[in-house]
N, C-alpha and C positions, 0 to 999 in steps of 0.2 A: 741663343746667346749664352744661357746658363751652362749648357753642356760644353760649349766652346771654352768658357772660362775654366771650368773644372778640368777639361782635357789639358789645357796649357799648364795649369798648376800640377797636374798629375805627371806630366812629362818632365817638368822642370825639377820636381822633387825638392824645391826650396821656396822660400818666401819671396814674392815679387812686389815691387812698388806698383802704384796705379799707372805710372808712366810706362813701365815695362810691360804690363798687361795690355795697355793701349797699343804699344808698338807691335806686340805679337799678334794682336787682332787686326792690325792695319785698318783702323777706323778712319773714314774719310769724310763723313757727313755729320751734321749736328744731330740728325735722327739716330744714327748709329751710336754716337757718343751718349745720347740720352738713354738709349736702349741698354747700352753697356753699364751705365751708372745704375739704372733701375735693377738690372739683373744682379749686379754685384751686391747691392744693398739687400736684395731678397735672399741671396745665398748667405749673407752675413746674418740676417735675422733668423734664417732657418738653421743656423749653425752648421752649414755645410762647408763654409769658409770662415777662417779665423782672421780677424783684423788685429794685428799686434800693436803694442804701444809705440813701435817704431814706424807706424803707418805703412806696414807691409801686409800682404795677404798670402795665406797658405791654406792648404787643405786642413780640415779639422784634425785628421789623423796624424798630420805632420807637426801639430802643436802639442801643448801639454794639456789640452782639453779633449774630452771624449763625450759622446752622446750615448746613453744607454738606459736600461731599465733597472730601477732600484729594487732589490729584494731585501726586506728587513727581517733580521733574525729575531726570535723571541727574546734573545739575551740583550737586545738593544742596539747592536751594531748591524751593519748591512753590507751588501756587495752590489756594485753596479755591473750588470752584464753588458759587455760590449761585443758586438759581432766580430768573430774571428780573432778575438784577443782574450788574454787572461782577465778574469774578473778583477775589479778594483775594490779593495777593502775600504769601507767607510766606518770610522769610529762613531760612537753615539754622539760625540760632541760636534762632529762634522756633517751630520745628516741635514741640518739646517731646515727643519720642519718638513722635509720631504716625506712622503708616505710610501708604503709598500706598493709596488707596481707603477709608481710615477716614472715617466720618461724625463730624464734629467741631463743637465750638463755638469760634468764632474771635472774638477781640476786635479791633475796628478801632482801630489805633493812630494812624495819620496818613495823610496824602496825600503821597506822594512827588512831587516836581516840581510840586506844586500840584494834581495830578490823580490819579495812581495810588494806589489804596488799599493800605495795608500792614497786616498783622494779626499776631496772636500766638495760637497754639493754646492754649486754656484747658482744654478737656476733650475726651476721646475718648468719644463717645457709643456708637459701634458699631464694633468692630474687624472688618474684612473679612479674617479670618484663620481659615479652617477647615482648610486644608492648607498644608503647607510643603514646598518642594523643596530638597534639600541633599545633602551628602555625610555618610555615617554612619561613625563609628568606635566601637570598643568599648573600655571600660575597666572592669575588675573585673566582667565579665559583664553590664554595662549599656551600651546603645547611646546615643550622643549625636550629634545632627545639627547640622552646621554649615550654616546656611541659605545658599543661593546669593545671596540678596539681602543684601548687606553692611549695608544700613540696618536690617535686621530684628534688633533688639537683644533676642533671646530665647534662653533655653536650653531645648532640647527633648530630653527623656529618653525612651528606649524600652526597655521590658523585653525580655529575650532571647526570651521566648515570643510576643512581638508584633512580631518583626523579620522574619518571613517568610524566615528563613535568610540574610539579608543579611550581607555581610562588609565588613571595612574597605575603604574606597575605592568602595563602591557609591553611585551616585546614586539617591536614593529619593524617593518621595512619601509624606509622613507626614500622617495625620489627627490633629488636636489633640483630645485626649479631655477634658482638664481643666486648669485653671489651679491650680498648686500655690502659688506666690507671685507677686508682681507681674510678673516677667519670666521665670518658670520654669514650664514646661508639661510635661504628660505626654502622650505620643502613641503611635500605632501605625503601622507601615508598611502601606500599602495597595497600593503598587506599587514594584517594583524596576525602575528605568529601564535600568540597565546599569552597567558599571564606568566610572569617570570617564575612563579612557584609551581606551575603545572609540570608534571613529569614529562620529560622529553623535549620541552620547549628550549632548554639550554642547548641541546644538540642542534635542533632546527635553526636556532639563531645563527650558529656557525655555518650551517648548510646554506642559508640565505645570504650570509656575508660573501660567500664564494659564488653567489648567483647560480646555485645548483637547484634545479626545479625538482621538488619531491612529488609532483603530480604530473599527469600527462594531459595535453590539450584535448579538447573535445573531438577534433578531427582525427587524432590518433586513436582514441577510444572507439570512434565510429568505424575505423578501418578494421578493427579487431573482429567485427561482425562477419567479415568476409574470410577470416582465417579458420580453417577446419580444426576439429578437435581430434581427428584421427586420420591416418594415412589411407587414401582411397586406392583402389586397384589401378585407376587411370594414372595416378601420380607415380606408380612404380614402373610404368612402361619405360624401357630403355635403361633401367638401373640394374646393377648387379645385385642379385638376391643373396644376402649373407645371413638371413634369419635363422638358418640351421647351424650356423657356426657358434662356437662358444665365445661369446663376447660379453664383457661386463664392465662396470664402472667402479672407480675407487675415488671417494671424495671425503670431505669432512662430515661430521655427524649431522650438521644442520643444513647441509647443501640441498637446495631445491632446484637450482638451475644447472642441470648436468649437461655439459656440452662436449665431453670427451669420453670415449669408451676404448677398450683395448682388447687385443686377442693375440695369441702366440701359438706357434707350432715349431717342431724341429723338422727340418727337411732331410732328405736322404743323404745329402752331401755334408750333413753336420751343421749347416748354417741355420739360423733362426728366421722364421717368417713372422715378422712383427706387424700387426695391424693397429693403426691409430685411426679411429673412426670419429669424425667430428660432426656435430649437429649441423644440418644444412639450412642455416638461418636465412641465407640470402635467397633461397628458393621461395620462401614465404614473404620476405621483406623486399619488395620490388624497388629497384632504383628510382628515385624521384618521388616515391610515395611519402605520405605524411609520417609513417613509421620510420622510413629511411632518413628523412630530413631531421626528425627529432633525435634519432640515434646518432647521426653525424654531429649534431649540435652538442649532444651530451658527451660524446667521445668515449665514455667508459662508465661502468657501474662504479658506485662509491660505497665502500664497505666501512661501516661505522660500528661502534661497540655493540649496539642493540638492534641494528637494522641495516638493510641494504637499499640504497636508492638505485634501482636498476636502469640499465640503458634501454631495455625494452620492457613493456608492460608484463606483469606476471602471467597473464593469460597466454602470452607467447613464450616467455622465458622459462616458466614452470610447466607449461603445457606441451603443445605440439612440437616445440623446439628443444624440449628437455628429454634426454635419453633415459627416460624412466624404464624400470624393469618390466618385462612381460608384455610390452606393447611395441608395435612396429613404428620405426622412425626413419625419416630420410636423413642420409648422411653423405659426407664426402670422405672417402676412405683413402688413406695413404698406406699402402701395404708394401713393406720393405723386406728385402732379404739382407740380413745383417750377418757378416762373417764372424769368425772367432776372435778377430781383432777389434770388433765393434764398428766396422765400416760398412756402410750401405753399398752393396755391390749390384743390386738390381731393385727396381721398385715399380709400382703402378699407382696412379692417382685417378680415381674414378668416382662417379655417383653411385650410391648404394642404398639398400634398404637393410636395416639391422633390427635385431630384437635383443636387447640386453637381458642376460639371464638373471642377474642379481645386482642390487645396488650395495656395493661393499663400502666399508668405512676404513679410514687409515688405521684407527685404533685396533680394529679386529684383524686387519691384514697384518699389522705389526705383531699381533699375538701369534699368528700362524708362522710368520717368517722368523721372528726373533725368539719366541718362546716355545714353538712347536705345539701351541694350544690351538684347538680347532673349535671355533664358535659354531653354534647351531646354524645349519644352512650352508656352511662353507665347505663341508666334506667333499663335494664333487669337484672342487676347484683347487684343492691343496697343491696338486702336482703342477697345475698351470701357474699358481702363484710362485712356487719355488723356481720354476723355469724362468718366470719373469724376473725374479730376484737375481738369478744367475746371469741373465742377459744384461740387466741393469748394471751390475758390477763390471761387466766387460765394457759396456758403453762408457761408463764413468772413468774407467782406467784409460780408455782411448782419449777421452776428453782431457784428462790430467796429463797424459803424455804429450799432447799438443800445446798445453799451457793453460787449460781451464783454471780460473782463479776462484777459489773458495775462501771468502773472507771470514766465514764461520761467525757471522754476527747474529746474536740472539734477537728474538722478537718477543714483545710483551703481549699478553692476552688479559683484557680487563673483563672480569665477571661482574654482572649487574643483576639486581633483583627486578621484580615486576614493575617497580617504579623508576627503573633505570638508575638506581643508586648503586655505586660500585661496592661490591662485597669483598673482592680480592683482586690482586694483580699478580699473575703468575707468568712463567716463561712458556711460550708455545713449544710443545714437544714435537720432535721431528725424528721419524724413524725410517726404516727401509721402505715402507709403503710410499711415503712422500718422495723418496729418491726414485723409485720406480716410475712414478708419473712424471716427475721432472725430467728424467733421462729420456723417456720415450717421447715426450712432447718436444724436447729439443731436437731429437733425431728427426722427427716429422717436419718440424719447422725448417731445419736445414735442407731437408730433401726437397720440399716444395720451393723454397727460395732458389736453390741451385738450379732446379729444372727451368724456372721462368727466366732466371738470369742468363742461361745459355741460349734461350730463345731470343734474347736481346729485345724484350718487349717492356713497355712501361709497367712498373711494379712498385710496391711500397715495401721498404726494408726496415728492419729494426737494426739500427746501427749504434755502435759504441766505439768512439774514437780513442786513439792512443792518448795517454795522459800527457800533460805538459811537462817538459823536462824540468822546469824550475820548481814545479809542485813536488816532484819526486826528490829533487835535490834538497828542498826545504825539509821534507820528511826525513831523509837520511841524516841531515845535519842535526835534526832534533833528536833522533834515536841515539846518535853519537854523543849528544850532550848529556844523555842519561848514563853515559859510561860504557856503552856497548860498542864493540867493534863490528862494523858492517862492511862487508865486501860487496860492492855493487858498482857495476860499470854503467855510468849514465849514458854511454853511447849505445847501449843495448837496452832498449825500452820494450822488448818483446814481452808478451804475456808470460812466457816461460820464466823470464828473469824476475817478474813481480811475484810469480808463484813461489820461486825459490826464496825471495825476500821474506814473504809471509811465513814460509816454512822455517826460516832461520830465527823467527821471532816467537815461535810457538812455545818455547820453554821459558820465555821471559814472564815475570809476574804481571807486567803491564800489557800482556798480549791482547786482551779483549779491547782495551782502550786504543792501543796502537793499530789494531786491525780496523777498528771503526774510523780512526783518524785517517788511515791510508785510503779507506773507501771514500771518505769525503774529498780526498785529493784527486779522485778519478773524475773523468768527464761523466756527464749524465747521458744515459742511453736515450735516444730519441727515434722518431720515425722520419725517414727521408725517401724520396723517389730514386735515390742513387745508392748503389751498394758500396759501402765503405767498410764492411766487415763488422764483426762484434768482438771487441777487444777482450771483455771479461770472459766470454765463452771460448775465446781463441778460435772463433769461427770465421771463415772467409766469406760466408754468405748466409744471412739469417733473416727470418721474417717472423711475424706472429700469425699463425694459421689456426691454432688450437682452441681459441676461446671467443668465438663469434657472438656468443650471447652477451658477453660483458666488455668486449673491446671492439670499437668500430674498425680499426685497421684489419682485424681478423675477418670481419664481415666483408670488407673490401677485397681482401685476398681471395675469399671464396667467390666473390663476384667476378674477379679477374680470371680465376681458374675456369669458371663456367663460360666466360666470354672466349677465352683463348683455346682451351683444351676441349671442352665438351661441345661448344657451339662452333668451334673452328673459325671464329671471327677475328682475323688479324689484319683487317682492312686499314688503309691509310687514315680514313675518317675515324675509326675506332682508336687507333694509336694516337692520333692527334688529340682526341677528346681526353683520353686518360693521361697523356703527358701533362696536359693543362690542369686537369682535375686533381691529380694526385699531389700536386704541390700544396694545394689548400688542405686536403685531407691529412697529409703528413704534419703540416704545421699546426693545424687545429687540434689534431689528436695528441700531439706532444704537449701543447699548452693545456688541454683539458686533463691530461694525465698528471701534469705537474700541479694543477689546481686541486685535483681530487686528493693527491698525496698530502698536500698542505692542509686541506680540510680534515682529512683523517687524522693527521698528526695533532692538529689543534684540538680536535675532540678528545683525543687520547690524553693530551696535556691537561685538559680541563677535568677529565674524569680521574686522572691520577691525583690531581690537586684535591678534588672532592674526596677521594679515598683517604688522603693524608689528613684531611680535616678531622677525621675520626681517630687519628693516631698522634695528635699533638702531645708532646712530652715523652713519647716512646723513643727508645734507642735502637739504632741499627748499625750494622757494619756496611761500609761502602768503599768505593774507590774513586779517587779524584779523576774526573773525566774531562775537565777543562779548567784552565787557569786564565784569569783576566786581571786587569788592573783594579777591578772593583770587588774581586773575590774569587771563590772556588766553587765549581759545580761538582757535586758528589753524586755518583750513581750507585743505587742500591742493587742487590742481587737480582731483583725483579725488574730492573731497568728504570725505576722511578728516579728522577733526578731533581735535586734541590740546590739552592744557592746558599753558600756560607759567605755572607757579606763581610768585607774587610772591617767594617765598623763593629762587627760582632766578634772580632778576633782580638785576643788579649795582648796586643802589641801593635806597634806601627809596622806594617809590612811593605817591603819594597818589591815592586814587580819587575821581573826580567823577562822580556818577551822572547828573547833568543832561546832561552832554556825553559820557558813557560814555568817559572817558579815565583813563589812569594816567599820572601825571607824576612823574619822578624828582626827589627833593628836592635832590640835589646837581647831577646832570647836566642837569636840566631836560628830559631826554628825554621826549617825549610820545607815547604810544601810544593810538590811537583806532580805532574801528570802520572797517574798510575799508583800513587801512594794509597795505602789502605788506611782508613780512619774509622773511628767510632763517632757517630753523630747522634744528636738528639733533634727531633722535629720541633722547631721553634714556632712556626706558623704555616698556614696554608690557606689559599683562597681560590675556590673554583671559578669565581667570577673574573679574577685577574689572571687565573691560570698560573699561579706562582706557588712555589714551595720553598720555605726557608729552613735551613738547618743551622745548627751551631756545633762546632767540633768539641768533643769531649777529650779525645786524645788521638794521637797518631799510633797506628798499630805496627 
């Protein structure tokens, strides 16, 4: 009955009265009428159908209400994500006590600037609140938890016998048992993280907030006993032996889980023979094993300022699955013939055995390529590196010609001491060595994805959809409000056109901020079992194949290659199994990736605030990165960002959202995105993850 009602409303496309619905359903008996009434009420309660004030019924999407998931920004506002629609902006005053990740009903209020939708939270349908991380204190033999999340407006009580022996000042994870009153809950301690003053406990508190497990279950550890420490002769049977080829790795200074190696030659026809050799993780991690299930649940490794929370245990990720130098390792190789235009004209994908000659670092490779300096041990590989640099430039030019978008956004690196206290915040350096690996990995990812795509078999793709036209229109309008003339055809949303747009902005003083703003207006890349292309890479077909140690989709891609190509299993049963399974893997991997990114950012925000606690009163130059009705966010050269609150500005400032400006009522001083300012650090709190600046002068 519910489906029949929904189908009638879907076809009508308008609001119907209860009599009209009754007529369409042709109800004849009292039982049918009762069933209809119950079904309609259920659809209304579940917010699948909206009951208007005029006593008419319509689909929720045909009303001014939407159901979605709330994502709260650290700046106080949020967005409700609605399936197949543009996100709805929620101001801090309209969040109505909803929390991050809550499923909510939002009322669409208006369109800001004629385009952006703004809404108000009406109802919290489902609270994503099963555990709370915070500091415990005791009063009259009862424990009370102060949530780390300052936006979490709840009181959580814990009886002494459910506190696991925690004492005042312990950071804990508490499970919510029941709701006592509206914002008052009863709970129990399920983990003591450590004392709030212990080194590293602050980071672990954030890790547990995102329900990321920093240890592995006993059954996973037990399975490691069956994993060998070196490759046996039996395991090499049927594999192509590449141990005599010049293959090596290039990674960061501290990398221990090495999952990609490369090789290169020049063929007689002048083309390049590029080898990308990836650790064969799925050979050791069998489908359905405890290791596999744990990795699927984690989805990704999480990279924090002082540690990595791995997807696989270190014995695996740093041992037999790591392409360490001088030892034989099992791999899946994608060996491509690349022409002088950067196109793959032939390729082979096969199981291999390799032996990396040397574990190179980006810093030393960059010395060879950029400065012609040769570090000790690199002498035999100089020509190979220069050849790789040559091919990398060709591949990159080909990508740029088709529309590859380089937003040129910097990344911060936080340096910490042995107690995890931040000592400096610098920009990550990026040289030719980093470009080589990026270009070669993209080439291999496209090659693998295209091969399976044309076999028309179930697969997992990395997709990045076209941006919403209204988002780009808003961006263009904003750039024009800064006084710049922008020629952009909104009917042409191709990657090439966005690439040209970025290029036209590169000489503007606000480029860094505008580039970052444009990137935020893009869709998010996700995993899907359907090939929708990758917009940012201007790639028609793309996957993740090259990092199976740290990303579960890559491990899955390896498993599918083994199933389809190496074992030749394309039976109906296998196809049906993967069609069903890949839907969950893609959705879960996308979610876990998003959670890990948010966790990493929150840790960085905390450590940046902790760093600035040591620099209160100092002056810095910065650029206005965001303008709101409550103040300005200023970003320093090292990407640390702080708030200049309107209450700390020496005038009454009027906010103009269309131009993103604050203008002084008396002084007429105007601040807008991209303005350079001199600031002084007023305050900082690593606990609240906040940094406060005050403006000394506009530069």
